[in-house]
C-alpha positions in Angstrom: -55.2 -12.6 -22.8 -57.6 -10.2 -20.9 -59.1 -13.1 -18.9 -55.6 -14.2 -17.8 -54.8 -10.6 -16.6 -58.0 -10.4 -14.6 -57.4 -13.9 -13.1 -53.9 -12.8 -12.1 -55.1 -9.6 -10.4 -57.8 -11.6 -8.6 -55.4 -14.2 -7.3 -53.0 -11.4 -6.2 -55.7 -9.7 -4.1 -56.7 -13.1 -2.7 -53.1 -13.9 -1.6 -52.7 -10.5 0.1 -56.0 -10.9 1.9 -55.2 -14.4 3.2 -51.7 -13.1 4.3 -53.2 -10.2 6.2 -55.9 -12.3 7.9 -53.9 -15.3 8.9 -50.2 -14.3 9.1 -49.9 -10.7 10.3 -50.9 -10.3 13.9 -52.6 -7.1 15.1 -50.4 -4.7 17.1 -51.3 -4.2 20.7 -52.2 -0.8 21.9 -49.3 -0.7 24.5 -46.6 -2.8 26.0 -46.5 -3.7 29.7 -43.1 -3.1 31.2 -41.3 -5.8 33.0 -41.5 -5.6 36.8 -38.5 -4.2 38.5 -35.8 -6.7 38.9 -36.9 -8.9 36.0 -34.3 -9.7 33.3 -34.4 -8.0 30.0 -33.1 -11.1 28.3 -36.6 -12.4 28.3 -37.9 -9.6 26.1 -40.1 -10.4 23.2 -39.1 -9.7 19.6 -41.1 -6.5 19.7 -39.3 -5.5 22.8 -35.9 -6.0 21.1 -37.1 -3.9 18.2 -38.1 -1.2 20.6 -34.8 -1.3 22.3 -33.0 -1.0 18.9 -35.1 2.1 18.2 -34.1 3.5 21.6 -30.5 2.9 20.7 -30.8 5.2 17.7 -33.1 7.9 19.1 -30.5 9.6 21.4 -29.1 13.0 21.9 -27.9 14.5 18.5 -24.7 15.5 20.3 -23.8 11.9 21.1 -20.3 10.8 20.3 -21.8 7.9 18.3 -22.5 9.2 14.8 -25.0 6.5 14.1 -27.2 8.0 16.8 -28.1 11.0 14.6 -29.6 8.8 11.9 -33.4 9.5 11.6 -35.5 6.5 12.6 -39.2 5.8 11.8 -41.4 5.9 14.8 -42.0 2.5 16.5 -45.6 1.5 17.2 -45.1 0.4 20.8 -42.6 1.1 23.6 -40.6 -1.8 24.8 -39.6 -2.9 28.2 -36.2 -1.4 27.8 -37.8 2.0 26.8 -40.2 1.9 29.7 -37.4 1.2 32.2 -36.7 4.3 34.2 -33.1 5.2 35.2 -32.6 4.9 38.9 -28.9 5.8 38.9 -27.7 8.0 36.0 -27.5 11.5 34.6 -30.0 13.8 33.0 -27.8 15.4 30.3 -25.0 14.3 28.2 -21.6 15.8 29.0 -17.9 15.3 28.5 -15.3 14.7 31.3 -11.8 16.0 30.5 -8.8 14.7 32.3 -5.2 15.9 31.7 -1.9 14.7 33.0 1.7 15.4 31.9 1.4 13.3 28.8 -2.2 12.9 27.8 -5.5 14.8 27.4 -8.3 12.3 27.8 -12.0 13.0 27.2 -14.8 10.7 28.3 -18.5 10.9 27.5 -21.1 9.9 30.1 -23.2 8.5 27.3 -22.2 4.9 27.5 -19.2 5.8 29.8 -16.8 5.6 26.9 -13.5 7.2 25.8 -14.1 9.9 23.3 -10.6 11.3 22.8 -7.1 10.4 23.8 -4.6 13.1 22.7 -0.8 12.9 23.2 0.6 16.2 24.3 4.2 15.5 23.1 3.3 14.2 19.6 1.6 16.2 16.9 -0.4 15.7 13.7 0.0 17.4 10.4 -1.8 20.5 11.8 0.6 20.7 14.7 -2.1 19.7 17.1 -1.8 16.9 19.8 -2.0 13.6 18.1 -5.4 11.9 18.4 -5.5 8.2 18.9 -9.3 7.6 19.0 -11.2 7.3 15.8 -14.8 8.5 15.8 -16.4 6.9 12.7 -20.1 6.3 11.8 -21.5 2.9 13.0 -18.3 2.1 14.9 -18.0 1.8 18.7 -15.9 4.1 20.8 -13.2 2.7 23.0 -14.4 0.8 26.1 -17.9 0.1 24.7 -19.2 -3.1 26.4 -21.0 -5.8 24.5 -22.9 -8.7 26.0 -24.9 -11.6 24.5 -28.1 -9.6 25.1 -28.8 -7.1 22.3 -31.4 -5.2 24.4 -29.0 -4.8 27.3 -26.3 -3.6 24.8 -28.6 -0.9 23.4 -29.3 0.2 27.0 -25.8 0.3 28.4 -24.3 1.9 25.2 -26.8 4.8 25.0 -27.6 5.4 28.7 -26.4 8.5 30.5 -24.2 7.4 33.4 -23.6 9.2 36.7 -20.0 10.3 37.2 -18.0 10.5 40.4 -14.3 11.1 41.0 -14.1 13.8 38.4 -11.1 16.1 39.1 -11.8 19.8 39.5 -8.9 20.7 37.2 -5.5 19.6 36.0 -4.0 17.7 38.9 -0.9 15.6 39.3 -2.7 13.2 41.5 -4.0 9.8 40.2 -7.6 10.0 39.0 -10.2 7.3 39.8 -13.2 8.0 37.6 -16.4 6.0 38.2 -19.4 5.7 35.9 -22.6 4.0 37.1 -26.0 3.3 35.6 -28.9 1.4 36.9 -32.6 1.3 35.8 -35.8 -0.2 37.0 -35.6 -3.2 34.7 -32.6 -4.5 36.6 -29.8 -3.5 34.2 -26.8 -2.2 36.2 -23.4 -1.2 34.9 -20.3 0.1 36.6 -17.1 1.3 34.9 -14.1 2.4 36.8 -11.1 4.1 35.1 -7.8 4.7 36.9 -5.3 7.1 35.3 -1.9 7.9 36.6 -0.6 11.5 36.9 2.0 10.8 34.1 2.4 8.3 31.4 0.0 6.6 28.9 -1.6 4.0 31.1 -5.3 3.5 32.0 -6.9 0.7 34.0 -10.5 -0.4 33.4 -12.7 -2.4 35.8 -16.2 -3.0 34.4 -19.2 -5.1 35.4 -22.6 -5.6 33.9 -25.7 -7.1 35.7 -29.1 -7.9 34.4 -31.7 -8.8 37.0 -29.0 -9.5 39.6 -27.1 -11.9 37.3 -23.6 -10.8 36.1 -23.2 -10.9 32.4 -19.8 -11.5 30.7 -18.9 -8.5 28.6 -16.6 -7.9 25.7 -14.6 -4.7 25.8 -14.5 -3.1 22.4 -11.9 -0.6 21.3 -13.2 0.2 17.9 -11.1 1.1 14.8 -7.5 2.2 15.4 -4.8 3.0 15.3 -4.1 4.9 12.0 -1.6 7.6 12.4 -2.4 10.5 10.0 1.0 11.9 11.1 2.8 14.9 9.7 4.2 13.1 6.6 3.9 9.9 4.7 6.9 7.6 5.4 7.9 5.2 2.6 7.1 1.7 3.7 5.4 2.7 7.0 3.6 -0.1 8.9 -0.2 0.2 8.6 -2.5 -0.6 11.5 -2.5 -4.2 12.3 -3.1 -6.6 15.2 -0.4 -7.2 17.8 -0.1 -10.2 20.1 2.9 -11.0 22.4 3.1 -14.4 23.9 6.4 -15.0 25.8 9.2 -13.6 23.8 7.4 -13.9 20.5 5.5 -11.1 18.9 2.9 -11.9 16.3 1.8 -9.2 13.9 -1.6 -9.7 12.2 -2.0 -7.9 8.9 -5.2 -7.4 7.0 -4.6 -10.6 4.9 -4.1 -12.5 8.2 -7.3 -11.2 9.7 -9.2 -12.4 6.7 -7.9 -15.9 7.4 -8.3 -15.9 11.2 -9.9 -13.0 13.1 -9.9 -14.4 16.6 -7.2 -15.7 19.0 -7.5 -17.3 22.4 -4.8 -17.4 25.0 -3.0 -15.7 27.9 -0.8 -13.0 26.4 1.7 -10.5 27.7 0.1 -7.8 25.7 -2.5 -7.7 23.0 -4.0 -5.0 20.8 -3.3 -3.0 17.7 -0.4 -0.8 16.5 0.8 1.2 13.5 4.3 2.5 12.6 4.5 4.8 15.6 1.6 4.3 18.1 -0.2 1.4 19.7 -3.1 0.5 22.0 -2.6 -2.7 23.9 -3.9 -4.4 27.0 -1.1 -5.4 29.4 -1.1 -8.8 31.1 -4.9 -9.1 30.6 -5.1 -12.7 31.7 -6.9 -15.5 29.7 -9.1 -14.0 27.0 -10.3 -14.1 23.4 -9.2 -11.2 21.1 -11.0 -10.5 17.9 -9.9 -8.3 15.0 -11.6 -6.5 12.1 -10.0 -4.8 9.2 -11.5 -1.5 8.0 -10.8 0.7 5.0 -12.0 4.3 5.2 -11.4 7.2 2.8 -8.8 9.8 3.8 -9.8 13.4 2.9 -6.2 14.5 3.0 -5.2 11.8 0.4 -8.3 10.5 -1.6 -6.2 8.2 -3.7 -4.9 6.3 -0.6 -7.6 5.3 1.8 -6.7 4.7 5.4 -6.6 1.1 6.7 -7.6 0.6 10.3 -7.9 -2.4 12.6 -10.6 -2.7 15.2 -10.2 -5.1 18.1 -12.2 -6.4 21.1 -11.3 -8.3 24.2 -13.4 -11.0 25.8 -12.0 -11.9 29.3 -12.5 -15.4 30.5 -13.3 -13.9 34.0 -16.4 -11.8 34.1 -15.0 -9.1 36.3 -11.2 -8.4 36.1 -9.2 -5.2 35.8 -7.5 -4.6 32.4 -4.6 -2.2 32.1 -4.2 -0.5 28.8 -1.2 1.3 27.3 -2.3 3.9 24.7 0.7 5.8 23.5 3.9 6.1 21.4 6.2 3.3 20.4 9.1 5.1 22.0 12.0 2.7 23.0 12.6 4.3 26.4 8.9 4.6 27.2 8.3 0.9 26.4 11.5 -0.2 28.2 10.1 1.4 31.3 7.2 -0.9 31.1 9.3 -4.0 30.7 12.1 -5.3 28.4 9.7 -7.4 26.3 7.6 -4.3 25.5 10.3 -3.0 23.2 9.6 -5.9 20.9 6.5 -4.1 19.8 8.8 -1.9 17.7 9.4 -3.7 14.5 13.1 -3.4 14.2 13.4 -6.4 11.9 16.0 -9.2 11.9 18.8 -6.8 12.9 17.3 -5.6 16.1 20.5 -6.6 18.0 22.3 -3.9 16.0 19.4 -1.4 15.8 19.0 -0.9 19.5 22.7 0.2 20.0 22.3 2.5 17.0 19.2 4.0 18.4 20.8 4.6 21.8 23.8 6.2 20.1 21.5 8.5 18.1 19.8 9.6 21.2 23.1 10.2 22.9 24.3 12.3 20.1 21.0 14.3 20.1 21.6 15.2 23.7 24.6 17.3 22.6 23.5 18.4 19.1 19.8 19.2 19.7 18.7 18.5 16.1 17.7 15.1 14.9 18.9 15.8 11.3 22.4 16.9 12.5 22.4 14.0 14.9 22.1 11.6 11.9 25.0 13.4 10.2 27.2 13.1 13.3 26.3 9.5 13.9 27.0 8.7 10.2 30.5 10.2 10.5 31.2 8.2 13.7 30.0 5.0 12.0 32.2 5.5 9.0 35.2 6.3 11.2 34.6 2.9 12.9 34.3 1.2 9.5 37.3 2.9 8.0 39.7 -0.1 8.5 37.3 -2.5 6.8 36.6 -0.2 3.9 40.3 0.6 3.5 41.1 -3.1 3.3 38.4 -3.6 0.7 39.8 -0.8 -1.5 43.3 -2.2 -1.2 42.2 -5.7 -2.1 40.3 -4.3 -5.1 43.4 -2.4 -6.2 45.5 -5.6 -6.1 42.9 -7.4 -8.2 42.9 -4.5 -10.7 46.7 -4.8 -11.0 46.7 -8.5 -11.9 43.8 -8.3 -14.3 46.0 -8.5 -17.4 47.7 -11.6 -16.2 44.4 -13.2 -15.2 42.9 -12.4 -18.6 46.0 -14.0 -20.3 45.5 -17.2 -18.4 41.8 -17.3 -19.1 42.4 -16.7 -22.8 44.8 -19.7 -23.0 42.1 -22.0 -21.8 39.1 -20.3 -23.5 38.8 -23.0 -26.1 38.2 -25.7 -23.5 34.8 -26.5 -22.1 34.0 -26.1 -18.4 33.8 -29.9 -18.1 37.2 -30.5 -19.8 40.0 -31.6 -17.3 42.3 -29.0 -18.9 40.0 -26.3 -17.5 41.2 -27.3 -14.0 44.7 -26.3 -14.9 43.4 -22.7 -15.5 42.1 -22.6 -11.9 45.4 -23.9 -10.6 47.4 -21.2 -12.5 45.0 -18.5 -11.2 45.5 -19.7 -7.6 49.2 -19.7 -8.1 49.0 -16.1 -9.4 46.9 -15.1 -6.4 49.5 -16.6 -4.0 52.4 -15.1 -5.8 50.9 -11.6 -5.7 49.4 -11.9 -2.2 45.8 -11.4 -3.4 42.7 -12.9 -1.8 39.7 -12.6 -4.3 37.2 -12.6 -1.4 39.0 -10.0 0.6 37.4 -7.2 -1.4 33.9 -8.4 -0.9 34.0 -9.7 2.7 34.5 -6.2 4.3 31.7 -4.8 2.3 29.4 -7.7 3.2 30.2 -7.2 6.9 29.0 -3.6 6.6 25.6 -4.6 5.0 23.9 -5.6 8.3 24.8 -2.2 9.7 23.4 -0.4 6.7 20.1 -2.4 6.9 20.0 -1.8 10.7 20.5 1.9 10.2 17.6 1.9 7.7 15.3 0.0 10.1 16.2 2.5 12.9 15.4 5.5 10.7 12.1 4.0 9.6 10.8 3.1 13.0 12.2 5.8 15.3 9.3 7.9 16.5 11.8 10.6 17.5 12.2 11.5 13.9 8.5 11.9 13.2 7.8 15.5 12.5 11.4 16.5 13.3 12.8 19.3 11.1 16.3 19.5 9.7 17.3 22.6 7.8 15.6 24.8 5.2 13.1 22.9 3.2 13.1 19.7 5.2 10.4 20.0 7.9 9.9 16.3 8.6 12.7 13.7 8.6 10.2 10.9 8.1 8.6 12.5 5.0 10.0 12.6 1.5 12.0 15.6 0.3 9.4 17.8 -1.3 12.0 19.2 -3.8 13.9 16.0 -4.4 17.2 17.7 -3.5 18.6 15.0 -1.2 17.9 12.1 -3.5 19.6 13.9 -6.4 22.6 14.7 -4.1 22.7 11.0 -3.1 22.7 9.9 -6.8 25.6 12.3 -7.6 27.7 11.0 -4.7 27.1 7.4 -5.9 28.0 8.3 -9.5 31.2 10.0 -8.3 32.1 7.1 -6.1 31.5 4.6 -8.9 33.8 6.6 -11.2 36.8 6.5 -8.8 36.3 3.0 -7.5 39.0 0.6 -8.8 37.6 -1.7 -11.5 38.2 -5.3 -11.0 38.5 -6.0 -14.7 34.8 -6.1 -15.5 33.8 -6.2 -19.1 32.7 -2.9 -20.8 29.0 -3.9 -20.8 29.1 -4.6 -17.0 30.9 -1.4 -16.4 28.2 0.6 -18.3 25.5 -1.1 -16.2 27.3 -0.3 -13.0 27.5 3.4 -14.1 23.7 3.3 -14.6 23.0 2.1 -11.1 23.3 5.6 -9.5 20.5 6.9 -11.8 18.3 3.8 -11.0 18.9 4.2 -7.3 18.1 7.9 -7.5 14.7 7.2 -9.1 14.0 4.4 -6.5 14.8 6.7 -3.6 12.8 9.8 -4.6 10.2 9.0 -2.0 12.5 7.8 0.7 12.3 9.6 4.1 14.6 12.6 4.2 16.3 11.1 7.3 17.4 8.0 5.4 18.6 10.1 2.4 20.7 12.3 4.7 22.4 9.2 6.0 23.1 7.7 2.5 24.3 11.1 1.1 26.7 11.8 4.0 27.9 8.2 3.8 28.6 8.6 0.0 30.6 11.8 0.6 32.6 10.2 3.3 33.4 7.2 1.2 34.6 9.4 -1.7 36.9 11.2 0.7 38.1 7.8 2.0 38.7 6.6 -1.5 41.0 9.6 -2.2 42.8 9.1 1.1 43.4 5.4 0.4 44.6 6.2 -3.1 47.1 8.6 -1.7 48.4 6.0 0.8 48.8 3.1 -1.6 49.8 5.2 -4.7 48.8 4.6 -8.3 48.1 1.1 -9.5 51.1 -1.0 -10.9 49.6 -2.8 -13.8 51.9 -5.2 -15.8 50.9 -5.4 -19.5 51.1 -9.0 -20.9 52.1 -9.4 -24.5 50.2 -11.7 -26.8 51.4 -15.4 -26.8 52.8 -15.1 -30.4 54.9 -12.1 -29.5 56.3 -13.8 -26.4 57.4 -16.8 -28.6 59.2 -14.5 -30.9 61.0 -12.8 -28.1 62.0 -16.2 -26.6 63.4 -17.3 -30.0 65.6 -14.1 -30.1 66.9 -14.9 -26.6 65.0 -12.2 -24.7 63.3 -12.7 -21.4 59.5 -12.6 -21.5 57.5 -10.2 -19.3 54.8 -12.7 -18.8 
């Protein structure tokens, strides 16, 4: 056994010696930099390693968190490290631009967007909503990526010179130019154009290496994940968004897992969530790639945030790309073009949602509070629907009045099977009864069915309207898109449904079915506990109005006139005595 151990140790040392002597090459004492004008794409593997080291050994104040990770010293400088900046800056700094709607912050390290805050929309801390995510090992918006890793490391971490920087807040358009060039032949120019108002930005970028232009992919990085001021039930999470013609394709996380890249000429393409989006407008032929990310949320550890990163690879090396980075407000998007409003996911009843949304905004112009605007709009909707609902109640009352006669007919044919020809006579007698009493069995359901699309459209509007985001109502309701913290509105809604169920005419349902219907308000209350307060206000006010309408209709048509039908044996006895039957 000891001989085997000694032999194993000897062979191990022999293998290590042969490996060191024949495989591992000695490291040179220094690297010779490429001559000015030479391409860095011809760098050796050691050069690429040095460039990667340079990419991580940057200013600790860099916007890229990965830059602060300690790195082991590299044995030799690479050509990218040895290249001296000919056009650039000596210190990292931020460039702040503010217009009427946005506060934008750029960093000259990599000439990238560091922050994009919306002045008219706020987060849970009542601060301007931030749409740029700064995450470890993730690119900032407008990071450029070529096929050359050494060039990528250089242009991402270089300090660019800046021109066109405004002296202060100015309403004039801003043309910001970032430029970098070094002795190795790497040259980059990024030009950003910002309007004095609105949420638009245009990027024109070019990358050259040794005089040759390199195609570059424009990366946005992870976004957009609205932390918001409340958690809306069923809110849309960050996902890909592609519009081709009049069709809008929404790419969820499961779809990205199946297909991450798309190639085409789109009207707009990017990412969005329930209330905000970042998209390129009319970018021309390109390839868009998506990546789904899940990150922890300190505010809600049990529910991590889901973000979507995207990048654009234009088919033309140098072409301007206009971005919209802002809210999914109907009027704002309509100003960009009619097809832009399709980015708001109104669902299948969008033809109804849009007029409802315009009506809600019209009411708000007079009321000034979005919660009370919902109340007023709900009243107006129920006034319009009053004839349909009145007709439905009257029809149900007529069905209630003839229930004893219907049951008597059904009892006479109860012994026959459904396939028995005698069963057809029962249907004929029922139809004759309906005709005699002027009752249409479907007239009670049709008016209610006609109102269902309106109810669903109202729900879609309340779920997607950014105007309600963070909007207070009264007292304890500080955000109409968040759940009621004290569950007062869902309980009120449940009570109105229970009351309405009690006074609604019964269409002769059996006792078991009636008990189940009485349980529905309790079930709906539990289901709606986490519904947005705005939707609960609508349902509660609608329930109160329907209760009032029920009493009004009852007073108009009077109490039900129900004819009691005597049993068949009793009717035969009466006929034998010469009396007229009540049947």
